[in-house]
N, C-alpha and C positions, 0 to 999 in steps of 0.2 A: 504492501499499498503505502509506507515512504516513499518507493523507486515512482511510482506511479503518479504523487502527485508532486513530486520531483520535476518531471515527466511533462506534466499538466504545466508547472512552474513556467518553466523553463519557455515551452509554446505558446502561454502566455505574453510574458517579457518580451518575444521573437514576436510576437505579431503588435504587441501597444510599442513597440521600439518604430516599427515600421513604419505605424500608423503616425507615428508623432514625426518618421523622417519626411513624412508627405507635407508641400503647405497644404494650407485652407484651399480648400474648393477644389478640393481629390480624391476622390474616390476610388474605390477596385473600378465600377460604371461608368464614372461621370466626372470632367472638367467642365468647373466654371467660370467664365469669361465674362468680366461686367464691363460697361462701354458710356459712356458721357455725351451724351451729343446734344444739339437743337436740337427737339422732337413738335417743338412748337413754336410761335413765333415767326418775325420776316426771313430767320435761314433754314426755316426747320426743313424746306429739302430736300438740303444739304446730310443733316443727320441721317432725313426715313429713307435717304438713296444710297447714305453709304449700309445703311440697317438690312437694308433689305440686299447687297449684291456680298455682305459676310455672311449673310443668314442662307446665300444661297450655298456656297460654301462648306458650312455646315451641315448645311442637312444633307450633301452629297457624300462626306463624309462617313455621316448619321449610320445614310444606310445600307453603307459599305463595313458597318460594324464598330465605328470611329477610330481610335488611333488604340491598336492597343489592349480592342476590349472597351475602352471608355470611351463615350460620346460628348457630345462637344454641346456645353447647357449655354445660351446669351441670355444675358440681362442689361439692358440697357434702363437705364434713367434720362431725365429728359434738365438738361440747365438751363437751356432759351437762349442759349448762345450771352449767358451771364454771364459772369464770374464768381459773386458770389453764391447762386446757384450750382452753378460746377465744383466749387469746393464741397456745397452741399452732397450732392452726390458721389461724388470722388469717398468724400466720407462712410457715407452707408452702403456704395457698393462692399466695401472693405469692412467695415463693420457689422454690415448687417445682414447680407447677400455672400458676405466669406468668401470671394471671387479670389480664384487665384490668378491669376491675369486681367493686365484689359485691352481694348482692342480702341478705336477706328472715335477718337477726342476728332471735336470741332474745335477749330475755330483758335488763334492767338490768344487773346485777351481770358479764357476759359483756360486753355493750357497751360501757360504762365502762371495765372492763379493757383490749380489743381496741384502744382507740379511741387511745388512742398509737402503735400499730401503723401505723392508717391512715394517721392522718395525719403521721407519718416519711415514710413510702412513697407520699402522696398516691394514693392511689386514692382514686374514688368510692363512695363504700356507695347505694344505692338500696333504701329501705327496709328499719326496723327495727321488729322486731313489739316494741316498748315505748314509753310515750309519756311515760319519764321527764325531768325538766326538765334535770336537769344534761346528757341531750343535746341537748338547743336552747340553752340559755345557759350558754354564750358561745357564739355563734354560729362554727360550723364551717364551713370552704370547703368539706371532702370528705362532707358530712353529709347528704344527703335525705330527710326524713320525709315520709310515706305517708298516715299516722293521727295524728289531734286526739293530742292528750296530754291525761295526766294528772288533773292542772287543769281542766281541759275536761269531763272523764268525770268526775271528781267532785262539779264545779260543778252539770253536771246532776244526778244523783246526789241532792246533799244541797236542790237544786230541789225536787225533785219529792217528797221525806222533809217537810218544811217546807212544801209546798203542803199538804199532807191534815193538817197541823196537830200533825208529829209533831216532838220536841224529843230527846227520849230518845235521840241516838245511838250506837254502841258503833265501834270499829274493831279488824279483830284480821288483823293485818298481818304480815308474811314479813323477817323480823330480818335486814335486810339492801339493799343505796341503790335495790333496787324494790319493798317491802315500807313505806322509808320514806320514799320520794317520791310512794305512796297517801295516806300516813298525811297528810302536809304537804296534799296536799292534799284531805281531807276536812279537815281542821284548818284551813287559808284561806276555804273556800266557809261552815262552822260562823259562825267566826268576821263573818262580812260577817252577818251575820241573827242575832252577839253572843249565838254558843253554842259551847260546847267537848263533845266528845265528854265521854260518859255513863262509859266505859271505853274500854280500852286492853288489850291483849297481841299475844303474840311466839307464829309457831314458828320454827323453823329452816327452812333451804332444803334443801330434799330429803331435810325426813325426816317424816313424819304426826302425830308428837308434841304433840298438843295437848291433853291432859288440863288443862295446869297452868294454859291459857289459856282454855278453856271454865271453870272454873271461877271464876278472875278475873273475867272476862267476865257468866257471870251473877250474880256475884254482884252486878253496877250494874244489872240489871233495867232491860236496854233497850229497847225499845219497834224498833229496828232495830242490825243489824250489818252491817259495811260491813266485808265479807272485800279484802283484796289481799294476794295469794299465787296459785300451782298448783294445778292443779283436785285432783289426793288431798289435800293436806291437809286445801282449805276442805271438801270431800266427807265429811270425814273428823269435821272440827268442826259439818258441820249434823247430818250424822247423831248424832251422841253428843248434841248440843242438841236434837234432835229425840223423843231417847229420856227426855230426863230431860226433857222436858214444855213444853221452850220453844217459845211463837209466834208468836211477834216475825217479821218479817219480813228475810233476807238476799239483800243485795246486791253481785256481785259487778264489777269492773273489767273491761273487752275481752282482757285477757293469760292471764285464768284459765284459755281456751281452754274456748267455749259447749256445742260438741257432749262433749267429751271430759270437761266436767264433769257434764252431763246425765246422758253413758253409766255415769260411778260414784256418780250418786245414786239411778238409777233410780226408785221410788217417792217416796224420800223428797224428789225435786228439787222436785216439785207446788210451784210459785209463787216458786219462788226467781229472781233479776230478777238482771238482765247488761246493764249501760248496751255501748255498740254503737258502733265507727268506721267502719264497714264498711256500706254495703246489704242491707239483709235477704234471704239471699242464696235463698230457698225459695219468693218468687213474684217473678213474669217480671212485676213493677210497671214496671221499668226495662231502658230498653238493655243499660246495662252489663251485667244483672245474666240478661236474657235470653243474651246474648251469650257470661258465664262460663257459663250453665248446658250449651251448644249443645257450649262448644271441652272442658266436665270430659268432657259424654258421648261426645264424638268421643275423649277422648286414654283411652278404658276406665272414667272414674269415676262410680259411680255415687249416693259419699253427698253432697251441695252442705252444707254448713257455713261457716262468718262464718270462719278461718281460712284453708279455702284461700280462700275470696272475696277475704281481706286480700292475699293470696301473688300473687294471679290480677291485682291492681290493682298491687301494687312493679313485676311484672312488665313492663305495660303503660304503666306511667311510665318502665318502662326504654328498652320502646323506642323509646318517644316521644322522651325523648331522644335516643335514638342516631340517628333520623331526621332529630333538626333539626343533629346532629355536624359536616355538612359529609361534603365528598367523603373528605379524611384523618382520617380519626380515632382522636382522640386525646383519654387523659384530661383533655387542659382545654376540649378540644373537644366533647364530653362536659358537662363543666361547662357550659358555654356555652349548650350545647342543650337542660338542664334549667327554668337559667336564664330561658329564653324562656320560659319555658313558663304567662305569666300568663292567669291563668280560664280555664282549658283544662277543655274539661265531656268527660267520657270515656264520657258517655252514663246521664247520672243522682249521678259523682261529680265533685266539681270541684279538680282537681289548681289550686296560685297557687306558682307559683315566683318568686325575684328575686333578683339578685342577691348581695341582704344578707338576704334574708329563703327561706329553706329549711325551711316549717311545713309549706307543705302543703298541709294538711285542718284543720278545726273542725271537720268533721261531727261529730255520734253521735246514740247515738239511744238508746232502752230496751228489752227485751223481757224476756220473763217464759219460764218454765220448764211447761210445762203438763201436764194429768195420763198423757199420754200420752210426757208425756219429749223433746216437739216445740217450737217457738219459735214465741211470739205476741208484737205489741206490744202 
């Protein structure tokens, strides 16, 4: 009896040790992942479409039996694209929902506000829907980016415009960390070419009060306006500018939400350019796009767009990191698994992480909204 009791105690000790070794949000059958993002308010479509892409990949993985027998559960909390709500959402995901990791946040001001909570609790986050340098520098062990930065996007835009001989570039930007990050990117790109913005003006986050900004920008008589804002404010500016006879070119960075912007603009969207950080989701020119379209269709999603494409890639990266994490899944093993992804080709989109490099991708592209509200390279 003593031997049996000792054996039982040993098995119990081994079981408890294994359970303790695993991080919160991990059981033998399930991995719980959290998302904080705008699900309501003027930026809601960004969070909603990102979530659709994430969930479509998770659903496909779960249908195949999960990862090592574990399915993935996504819990999303709405932050309305407001920093204080983002902090509350992250705290709730960690303390109440007991998530293992985070994925797919939306925005610079929300990301910056939540970052101290993420770092303090040592919870990895894969994919932040923002290209702000302040979330990349200084290096943070717990943040893994899946998209290029705003400096990369604005460099691509300015390179394109100046190649065409355009020198008068104005900037319409959101008056917060996101807008200022984009403005800095434009300033840097122009400075490399001996230029400065011909005019700048701002809009407050989650508003469409663009009248004063429009007056300032038009007075500068630019050839191009680079917009660093959310889709509703950018659309309002474009519509009013066209009414007043402005015939110059508009450029937006990817965060605007391309499909959301096109829908908001309607006929006024013709010719508006948007920089992109993911492969073109409407043509099956690469394996990862074909896969994305099939998984979206399997999930009952008929509309393809850049935001859900990005969410899909975020989920794909997270799953690959988990697969590389070893038998005992912990947050530290996930970080090690992600950092082992050196030049990993996901089917036409390459991710490159390392122990001191969590940038992930430098991919950028330029697209135009056509007369039918569709997109072209």
